[in-house]
TORNUKE-552593 format. One line per field, with one value per residue (C-alpha): residue in three letters; x, y, z; residue number from 1. Coordinates in steps of 0.001 Angstrom, whole numbers, plus 500000, padded with zeros to 6 digits. Layout:
BEGIN
residuo [ALA, ...] $
east [X, ...] $
north [Y, ...] $
up [Z, ...] $
num [NUM, ...] $
END
This chain:
BEGIN
residuo [UNK, UNK, UNK, UNK, UNK, UNK, UNK, UNK, UNK, UNK, UNK, UNK, UNK, UNK, UNK, UNK, UNK, UNK, UNK, UNK, UNK, UNK, UNK, UNK, UNK, UNK, UNK, UNK, UNK, UNK, UNK, UNK, UNK, UNK, UNK, UNK, UNK, UNK, UNK, UNK, UNK, UNK, UNK, UNK, UNK, UNK, UNK, UNK, UNK, UNK, UNK, UNK, UNK, UNK, UNK, UNK, UNK, UNK, UNK, UNK, UNK, UNK, UNK, UNK, UNK, UNK, UNK, UNK, UNK, UNK, UNK, UNK, UNK, UNK, UNK, UNK, UNK, UNK, UNK, UNK, UNK, UNK, UNK, UNK, UNK, UNK, UNK, UNK, UNK, UNK, UNK, UNK, UNK, UNK, UNK, UNK, UNK, UNK, UNK, UNK, UNK, UNK, UNK, UNK, UNK, UNK, UNK, UNK, UNK, UNK, UNK, UNK, UNK, UNK, UNK, UNK, UNK, UNK, UNK, UNK, UNK, UNK, UNK, UNK, UNK, UNK, UNK, UNK, UNK, UNK, UNK, UNK, UNK, UNK, UNK, UNK, UNK, UNK, UNK, UNK, UNK, UNK, UNK, UNK, UNK, UNK, UNK, UNK, UNK, UNK, UNK, UNK, UNK, UNK, UNK, UNK, UNK, UNK, UNK, UNK, UNK, UNK, UNK, UNK, UNK, UNK, UNK, UNK, UNK, UNK, UNK, UNK, UNK, UNK, UNK, UNK, UNK, UNK, UNK, UNK, UNK, UNK, UNK, UNK, UNK, UNK, UNK, UNK, UNK, UNK, UNK, UNK, UNK, UNK, UNK, UNK, UNK, UNK, UNK, UNK, UNK, UNK, UNK, UNK, UNK, UNK, UNK, UNK, UNK, UNK, UNK, UNK, UNK, UNK, UNK, UNK, UNK, UNK, UNK, UNK, UNK, UNK, UNK, UNK, UNK, UNK, UNK, UNK, UNK, UNK, UNK, UNK, UNK, UNK, UNK, UNK, UNK, UNK, UNK, UNK, UNK, UNK, UNK, UNK, UNK, UNK, UNK, UNK, UNK, UNK, UNK, UNK, UNK, UNK, UNK, UNK, UNK, UNK, UNK, UNK, UNK, UNK, UNK, UNK, UNK, UNK, UNK, UNK, UNK, UNK, UNK, UNK, UNK, UNK, UNK, UNK, UNK, UNK, UNK, UNK, UNK, UNK, UNK, UNK, UNK, UNK, UNK, UNK, UNK, UNK, UNK, UNK, UNK, UNK, UNK, UNK, UNK, UNK, UNK, UNK, UNK, UNK, UNK, UNK, UNK, UNK, UNK, UNK, UNK, UNK, UNK, UNK, UNK, UNK, UNK, UNK, UNK, UNK, UNK, UNK, UNK, UNK, UNK, UNK, UNK, UNK, UNK, UNK, UNK, UNK, UNK, UNK, UNK, UNK, UNK, UNK, UNK, UNK, UNK, UNK, UNK, UNK, UNK, UNK, UNK, UNK, UNK, UNK, UNK, UNK, UNK, UNK, UNK, UNK, UNK, UNK, UNK, UNK, UNK, UNK, UNK, UNK, UNK, UNK, UNK, UNK, UNK, UNK, UNK, UNK, UNK, UNK, UNK, UNK, UNK, UNK, UNK, UNK, UNK, UNK, UNK, UNK, UNK, UNK, UNK, UNK, UNK, UNK, UNK, UNK, UNK, UNK, UNK, UNK, UNK, UNK, UNK, UNK, UNK, UNK, UNK, UNK, UNK, UNK, UNK, UNK, UNK, UNK, UNK, UNK, UNK, UNK, UNK, UNK, UNK, UNK, UNK, UNK, UNK, UNK, UNK, UNK, UNK, UNK, UNK, UNK, UNK, UNK, UNK, UNK, UNK, UNK, UNK, UNK, UNK, UNK, UNK, UNK, UNK, UNK, UNK, UNK, UNK, UNK, UNK, UNK, UNK, UNK, UNK, UNK, UNK, UNK, UNK, UNK, UNK, UNK, UNK, UNK, UNK, UNK, UNK, UNK, UNK, UNK, UNK, UNK, UNK, UNK, UNK, UNK, UNK, UNK, UNK, UNK, UNK, UNK, UNK, UNK, UNK, UNK, UNK, UNK, UNK, UNK, UNK, UNK, UNK, UNK, UNK, UNK, UNK, UNK, UNK, UNK] $
east [378841, 379126, 376209, 374485, 375292, 379016, 380578, 382839, 386203, 387013, 390535, 392893, 396402, 399451, 401069, 403966, 401519, 399519, 402650, 403474, 399990, 399802, 403163, 402045, 398768, 400242, 403272, 401403, 398588, 400958, 403176, 400133, 399066, 402558, 402876, 399492, 400614, 403698, 401554, 399057, 401851, 401698, 398189, 398231, 400338, 401735, 398901, 396337, 398027, 398159, 394423, 393460, 396010, 394192, 390857, 392292, 393795, 390383, 388673, 391427, 390404, 386749, 387658, 389160, 385845, 383877, 385919, 385541, 387643, 384892, 387166, 389855, 387224, 386052, 389625, 390492, 387470, 387959, 384343, 382261, 378564, 376444, 374902, 378337, 379108, 375717, 375986, 379547, 378338, 375480, 377876, 380117, 377214, 375722, 379118, 379575, 376390, 377538, 380990, 379456, 377380, 380400, 382487, 379692, 379339, 383096, 382972, 380257, 382434, 385343, 383093, 382084, 385702, 385610, 386581, 390079, 388609, 385832, 387776, 388490, 384802, 383614, 386206, 384967, 381358, 382312, 384325, 381727, 379704, 382843, 382471, 379652, 381987, 384424, 381678, 380467, 384039, 385001, 383210, 384122, 387745, 387755, 386198, 388715, 391550, 390152, 390082, 393626, 392252, 394898, 395123, 391538, 392220, 395345, 393445, 390681, 393240, 394986, 391693, 390741, 394120, 393955, 390394, 391295, 394396, 392580, 389657, 391902, 394079, 391057, 389383, 392637, 393134, 389552, 390384, 388829, 391865, 392270, 388834, 390108, 391530, 388052, 386664, 389363, 388435, 384806, 385624, 388333, 386087, 383228, 385508, 387004, 383572, 382398, 385626, 385557, 381899, 382697, 385158, 383292, 379542, 378514, 375132, 375286, 372129, 371246, 371154, 371318, 369736, 372361, 374165, 377545, 376859, 378283, 381435, 381959, 381328, 383782, 386496, 385838, 385942, 389419, 390836, 389192, 390714, 394153, 393261, 391819, 394708, 397294, 395673, 395223, 398824, 400237, 398256, 399288, 401465, 398327, 396946, 400095, 402251, 399347, 398598, 402232, 403867, 400955, 399445, 402347, 404878, 402589, 402286, 406105, 406164, 403426, 405350, 408572, 406572, 405252, 408820, 410308, 407553, 405067, 407235, 407570, 403818, 403279, 405663, 403777, 400465, 401913, 403189, 399847, 397868, 400016, 401443, 398242, 396361, 399590, 400589, 397042, 397207, 400712, 400255, 400690, 403964, 406660, 409307, 407057, 405966, 409561, 410481, 407568, 408305, 412062, 411676, 409193, 411583, 414454, 412428, 411051, 414408, 416155, 413577, 412826, 416154, 417782, 414642, 414779, 418487, 418190, 415127, 416781, 419908, 418208, 415031, 416596, 417169, 413555, 411986, 414337, 413439, 409683, 408447, 408368, 410723, 408085, 408684, 412482, 412385, 411145, 414698, 416337, 413219, 413222, 416922, 416310, 413450, 415725, 416429, 412722, 411933, 414481, 413133, 409565, 410613, 411406, 407990, 405840, 405845, 405048, 401479, 400284, 402214, 400513, 397095, 397410, 398211, 395252, 397445, 395264, 396657, 400240, 399182, 397617, 400732, 402890, 400794, 400751, 404534, 405179, 402601, 403726, 407309, 406080, 403774, 406605, 408763, 405995, 405464, 409060, 408246, 408321, 411909, 413402, 411676, 410418, 413759, 414657, 411293, 411886, 415340, 413868, 411189, 413872, 415924, 412938, 411871, 415406, 415346, 411949, 412954, 413548, 409998, 408480, 409974, 409649, 406269, 407144, 410377, 408444, 406118, 409040, 411352, 413997, 415827, 414906, 418358, 417778, 414695, 416959, 419249, 417569, 418733, 422208, 422619, 421827, 423698, 426918, 424903, 423051, 426368, 427658, 424543, 424947, 428653, 427887, 425165, 427294, 430266, 428181, 426759, 430221, 431519, 428539, 426737, 426350, 427278, 423917, 420308, 418903, 416464, 419160, 421541, 418775, 418376, 422124, 422877, 419944, 420965, 424601, 423458, 421164, 423980, 426358, 423672, 423024, 426733, 427356, 424427, 426052, 429503, 428177, 425799, 422790, 420061, 417444, 419343, 419662, 415911, 415199, 417523, 415931, 412436, 413422, 415018, 411920, 409659, 411862, 411714, 407940, 407670, 410019, 408073, 404906] $
north [773626, 772885, 771543, 774071, 772273, 771735, 768974, 770496, 768827, 767688, 768864, 765928, 765272, 766979, 765691, 764119, 762379, 761235, 759791, 757965, 756498, 755528, 753791, 751935, 750953, 749765, 747964, 746653, 745199, 743670, 742263, 740584, 739250, 737997, 736303, 734663, 733486, 731837, 730078, 729026, 727189, 724694, 723747, 724577, 723612, 725911, 724852, 726167, 729566, 729517, 728783, 731594, 733962, 733593, 734428, 737446, 738737, 738606, 740387, 743051, 743943, 744094, 746401, 748921, 749030, 749481, 752459, 754163, 757082, 758249, 758070, 760139, 762644, 763141, 763797, 766116, 768448, 771838, 772073, 769067, 768742, 765796, 765263, 764740, 762075, 760439, 760206, 758923, 756273, 755341, 754913, 752638, 750550, 750056, 749057, 746647, 744816, 744713, 743430, 740694, 739496, 739599, 737515, 734982, 734836, 734438, 731555, 729961, 730293, 728612, 725805, 725103, 724256, 721082, 719674, 721220, 724730, 723764, 724894, 728277, 728725, 727845, 730217, 733114, 732386, 732644, 735845, 737654, 739154, 740749, 743493, 744962, 745387, 747289, 749690, 750394, 751058, 753440, 756614, 756528, 755917, 758771, 761201, 760234, 760752, 764147, 765186, 763761, 761324, 758833, 757577, 756317, 754518, 752914, 751639, 750228, 748462, 746921, 745684, 744214, 742497, 740919, 739677, 738327, 736509, 734994, 733793, 732332, 730439, 729138, 727918, 726333, 724504, 723232, 721754, 724313, 724150, 726947, 728327, 729276, 732381, 733206, 733019, 735463, 737859, 738026, 738549, 741143, 743078, 743194, 744460, 747096, 748457, 748601, 750288, 752923, 753708, 754064, 756856, 758477, 758697, 760953, 759565, 757779, 757858, 756719, 759691, 759736, 762947, 765627, 768166, 766739, 763214, 763778, 765332, 762450, 759884, 761579, 761794, 758202, 756870, 758320, 757172, 753744, 753178, 753552, 751517, 748627, 748456, 748858, 746275, 743707, 744095, 744073, 740911, 739248, 736870, 735155, 734610, 733950, 732035, 729855, 728932, 728347, 726909, 725732, 726750, 725412, 727623, 730611, 729835, 729949, 733230, 734691, 734051, 735477, 738491, 738990, 739014, 741412, 743410, 743647, 746087, 748250, 748245, 749163, 752105, 753113, 753002, 755304, 757662, 757714, 758330, 761313, 762587, 762688, 765273, 767216, 767325, 768241, 771304, 772275, 771619, 775309, 775511, 773620, 774109, 772701, 769847, 768959, 769018, 766745, 764262, 764015, 763966, 761094, 759166, 759657, 758469, 755429, 754282, 754849, 752735, 750011, 749358, 747621, 745542, 744397, 743504, 741770, 739794, 738649, 737444, 735884, 734369, 730898, 730919, 731947, 729425, 726625, 727136, 727627, 726042, 722552, 721397, 722123, 725847, 725685, 727282, 730535, 731537, 731711, 733302, 736014, 736729, 737040, 739468, 742054, 744139, 744341, 745340, 748179, 749566, 749233, 751302, 754203, 753877, 754558, 758374, 759096, 757800, 760273, 763084, 762582, 762044, 765213, 767209, 765722, 764010, 760942, 760261, 760237, 758040, 755550, 755458, 754958, 752015, 750418, 750603, 749154, 746401, 745357, 744947, 742558, 740643, 740124, 738693, 736309, 735163, 733853, 731367, 728190, 728953, 730653, 728959, 730801, 732233, 733358, 735065, 737089, 738178, 739104, 741178, 743201, 743653, 744860, 747311, 748746, 749159, 750892, 753217, 756298, 756029, 755236, 758381, 760662, 762201, 762732, 764410, 766687, 767803, 768466, 769781, 767238, 764678, 761081, 760171, 762844, 760896, 757877, 759842, 758414, 754874, 756044, 757992, 754870, 752357, 752423, 751716, 748875, 747327, 747631, 745896, 743030, 742582, 742587, 739963, 737687, 738044, 737100, 734101, 732980, 733210, 731850, 729518, 726149, 727498, 729129, 727982, 729373, 731804, 733139, 733521, 735343, 737842, 738355, 738781, 741156, 743257, 743536, 744416, 747216, 748606, 748610, 750271, 753046, 753693, 753999, 756423, 758643, 758473, 759186, 761901, 760461, 763047, 761066, 761505, 765231, 765440, 763550, 765839, 768915, 767626, 766924, 770371, 772013, 770174, 771127, 774790, 774658, 773126, 775717, 778521, 777331] $
up [741778, 745478, 747455, 749672, 752913, 752852, 754910, 757523, 757909, 761414, 762267, 761892, 763112, 761637, 758447, 760352, 762703, 759693, 758110, 761329, 761674, 758007, 758284, 761396, 759761, 756470, 757855, 760891, 758797, 756264, 759013, 760539, 757124, 756365, 759768, 759223, 755773, 757280, 759888, 757224, 755381, 758267, 757102, 753366, 750356, 747616, 745323, 747816, 747848, 744071, 743862, 746233, 744680, 741358, 742992, 744797, 741539, 739868, 742772, 742776, 739243, 740338, 743253, 740817, 738964, 742207, 743403, 739982, 741185, 743530, 746565, 744820, 743685, 747277, 748431, 745532, 745588, 747267, 748414, 749313, 750006, 751149, 747701, 746182, 748780, 748278, 744497, 744761, 747222, 744882, 741951, 744018, 745263, 741775, 740421, 743335, 742394, 738766, 739759, 741938, 739001, 736680, 739108, 739435, 735640, 735201, 737661, 735542, 732441, 734242, 735483, 731887, 731016, 733109, 736485, 736414, 736679, 739087, 742179, 740597, 739791, 743309, 744788, 742628, 743591, 747258, 746722, 744573, 747491, 748993, 746365, 748463, 751446, 749215, 748124, 751656, 752881, 750040, 751172, 754900, 753968, 751439, 753934, 756615, 754118, 753122, 756775, 757254, 759848, 758830, 762410, 762206, 758912, 760396, 763447, 761242, 759036, 762040, 763502, 760122, 759700, 763157, 762565, 759118, 760351, 763328, 761227, 758501, 760969, 762856, 759661, 758401, 761712, 761385, 757977, 755611, 753282, 750746, 751609, 755069, 753344, 752024, 755570, 756621, 753809, 754931, 758602, 757845, 755448, 757965, 760740, 758389, 757446, 761073, 762222, 759458, 760139, 763840, 763013, 760090, 760694, 757829, 756675, 753307, 751207, 747719, 745345, 741541, 740280, 740834, 738683, 739720, 738460, 734930, 736372, 738786, 736068, 733678, 736332, 737382, 733834, 733205, 736523, 736317, 732887, 734465, 737550, 735551, 733085, 735808, 738100, 735327, 734221, 737749, 738541, 735305, 737337, 738656, 735174, 733126, 735611, 736729, 733118, 732098, 735236, 737396, 740715, 742776, 740971, 741364, 745089, 745354, 743428, 745660, 748877, 747393, 746239, 749773, 751081, 748505, 746822, 749695, 751723, 748606, 748061, 751718, 751360, 748216, 750092, 752748, 750045, 748240, 751440, 752410, 749109, 747076, 749196, 749868, 746177, 745146, 747408, 746210, 742486, 741628, 743592, 741690, 744373, 747094, 744817, 744030, 747722, 748645, 745859, 746412, 750194, 750027, 747773, 750206, 753181, 751332, 750005, 753345, 755171, 752643, 750885, 753890, 754351, 750724, 750790, 754150, 753115, 749881, 751702, 754747, 753316, 753086, 756863, 757456, 755080, 756141, 759798, 759566, 756343, 754895, 752139, 749466, 750058, 749560, 746035, 747625, 748624, 745144, 743655, 746351, 745762, 742019, 742730, 744393, 741217, 740379, 743978, 743941, 740653, 741938, 744956, 742598, 740961, 744027, 743850, 740149, 740524, 743199, 741494, 738119, 739717, 741827, 738664, 736781, 734171, 733712, 730236, 731479, 734392, 731993, 729768, 732842, 733992, 730550, 730078, 733527, 733127, 729652, 730892, 733580, 731238, 728736, 731521, 732621, 729037, 729007, 731785, 729618, 728543, 731620, 734528, 737598, 738754, 735224, 734844, 738002, 736775, 733388, 735131, 736910, 733730, 731698, 734413, 734472, 730675, 730850, 733695, 731448, 730046, 733440, 735022, 731990, 732833, 736491, 735408, 733066, 735879, 738233, 735454, 736384, 734264, 734962, 736422, 739084, 740181, 740821, 743154, 746264, 745427, 744402, 747659, 749694, 747528, 749659, 752798, 751057, 750001, 753568, 754845, 752367, 753224, 756957, 756611, 754440, 756802, 759845, 758011, 756973, 760550, 762485, 760067, 761745, 765188, 765946, 765451, 762165, 763794, 766143, 763195, 761324, 764167, 764653, 760932, 760501, 763507, 762397, 758877, 760086, 762258, 759267, 757115, 759650, 760225, 756488, 756136, 758758, 757133, 753624, 754905, 753134, 752382, 754288, 757562, 756907, 756344, 759569, 761573, 759977, 760856, 764470, 764847, 763370, 765822, 768769, 767721, 767472, 770938, 772475, 770759, 772497] $
num [1, 2, 3, 4, 5, 6, 7, 8, 9, 10, 11, 12, 13, 14, 15, 16, 17, 18, 19, 20, 21, 22, 23, 24, 25, 26, 27, 28, 29, 30, 31, 32, 33, 34, 35, 36, 37, 38, 39, 40, 41, 42, 43, 44, 45, 46, 47, 48, 49, 50, 51, 52, 53, 54, 55, 56, 57, 58, 59, 60, 61, 62, 63, 64, 65, 66, 67, 68, 69, 70, 71, 72, 73, 74, 75, 76, 77, 78, 79, 80, 81, 82, 83, 84, 85, 86, 87, 88, 89, 90, 91, 92, 93, 94, 95, 96, 97, 98, 99, 100, 101, 102, 103, 104, 105, 106, 107, 108, 109, 110, 111, 112, 113, 114, 115, 116, 117, 118, 119, 120, 121, 122, 123, 124, 125, 126, 127, 128, 129, 130, 131, 132, 133, 134, 135, 136, 137, 138, 139, 140, 141, 142, 143, 144, 145, 146, 147, 148, 149, 150, 151, 152, 153, 154, 155, 156, 157, 158, 159, 160, 161, 162, 163, 164, 165, 166, 167, 168, 169, 170, 171, 172, 173, 174, 175, 176, 177, 178, 179, 180, 181, 182, 183, 184, 185, 186, 187, 188, 189, 190, 191, 192, 193, 194, 195, 196, 197, 198, 199, 200, 201, 202, 203, 204, 205, 206, 207, 208, 209, 210, 211, 212, 213, 214, 215, 216, 217, 218, 219, 220, 221, 222, 223, 224, 225, 226, 227, 228, 229, 230, 231, 232, 233, 234, 235, 236, 237, 238, 239, 240, 241, 242, 243, 244, 245, 246, 247, 248, 249, 250, 251, 252, 253, 254, 255, 256, 257, 258, 259, 260, 261, 262, 263, 264, 265, 266, 267, 268, 269, 270, 271, 272, 273, 274, 275, 276, 277, 278, 279, 280, 281, 282, 283, 284, 285, 286, 287, 288, 289, 290, 291, 292, 293, 294, 295, 296, 297, 298, 299, 300, 301, 302, 303, 304, 305, 306, 307, 308, 309, 310, 311, 312, 313, 314, 315, 316, 317, 318, 319, 320, 321, 322, 323, 324, 325, 326, 327, 328, 329, 330, 331, 332, 333, 334, 335, 336, 337, 338, 339, 340, 341, 342, 343, 344, 345, 346, 347, 348, 349, 350, 351, 352, 353, 354, 355, 356, 357, 358, 359, 360, 361, 362, 363, 364, 365, 366, 367, 368, 369, 370, 371, 372, 373, 374, 375, 376, 377, 378, 379, 380, 381, 382, 383, 384, 385, 386, 387, 388, 389, 390, 391, 392, 393, 394, 395, 396, 397, 398, 399, 400, 401, 402, 403, 404, 405, 406, 407, 408, 409, 410, 411, 412, 413, 414, 415, 416, 417, 418, 419, 420, 421, 422, 423, 424, 425, 426, 427, 428, 429, 430, 431, 432, 433, 434, 435, 436, 437, 438, 439, 440, 441, 442, 443, 444, 445, 446, 447, 448, 449, 450, 451, 452, 453, 454, 455, 456, 457, 458, 459, 460, 461, 462, 463, 464, 465, 466, 467, 468, 469, 470, 471, 472, 473, 474, 475, 476, 477, 478, 479, 480, 481, 482, 483, 484, 485, 486, 487, 488, 489, 490, 491, 492, 493, 494] $
END
């Protein structure tokens, strides 16, 4: 039952504008974070990144509990009243307090194991209160998403990323060590909350007694089950690799992951922000749903695949020029991560598709299969070493691909190989990019400074990639031309 006073949606930008702003926000924020991480390596060692990476993995699990699907429920509902928002906010806030206490208790358990775990415990104690920031930011962000005010979310994310990077670098330069990243988290979270509230000023009140509470709790319980399982399994590297190979090895893995998997995750965030509300509205129209899903895949692969191949082939130039010798193992690990990154690129669209169609059970199975494949790879660390583990992760994800795409194929009535067509269509261009980069390196290696060689090889590779897309008539280029023609027609009609 809808609340009597419905919240009126403020008209937002068009879908294409929303996509553009979401892309700018996601990639801009992650670019700032990645640049800050590179600069922080001047002050911190791999072990420091490994320590903080463990703490961030634990808080990521807590954040899934805090959200409890309330944000998704706000976006998905056809009619929305203030009581629904208030009870959803109350649920998030109560869970945030509970999560803070659980993190503090977990830190106490770690401290009881001895001095070796003391740093981990202190880190968790410092991070525990950040759960409250997550709760306060959930509702404004959900309301902005519902109203397609993706530009406002992007601006808030950029402001938060800049504040976080500045605070972390300042604290690291002052000698705060690994805890400089914690300072950045607090400053970034505060700026994010203030920016979101500046754009979305719907009053948030505590409310518990409402007829919609059971419905929200039931929806949240199903979605949170998936989010918790998926987040724990996807962050298994922090727990398993740290225990088996040590914090330094996990620090190496984390930086390689930022280079190869971070762009994929950013593309997935863009897809989720735009696809989820669009697919939810089109769930009764299979043709429209199929077009949205396949189109998003084409755009993501066309934009991210050259970045992945280029990063894998050029990371040694980047790390050798900017980082100390202790970071040298990042290059082979990043190269070995390329297969896993490409498969992960194909797995960004099934999540919003299944969620939009209310298939929580299929979403949970999907997350479990994907996570177990990664956990099995990490468990082989004592025998394979870090680089072997990364290769095993890619191999297992490839083997599991039919099961990972099965439910999405059933919804779209497509076979799972058809959902891989985006990568196959861009494979010739990716090969051309790799050949161009390797040829430039062979000709100019030693004749140019590393950073100049990096820029030249990357530029030649992108040119070869684009030219091959044109020659092979890749579907993504056709979709871009069609979109541009459609926009020109709309402007001329006005």
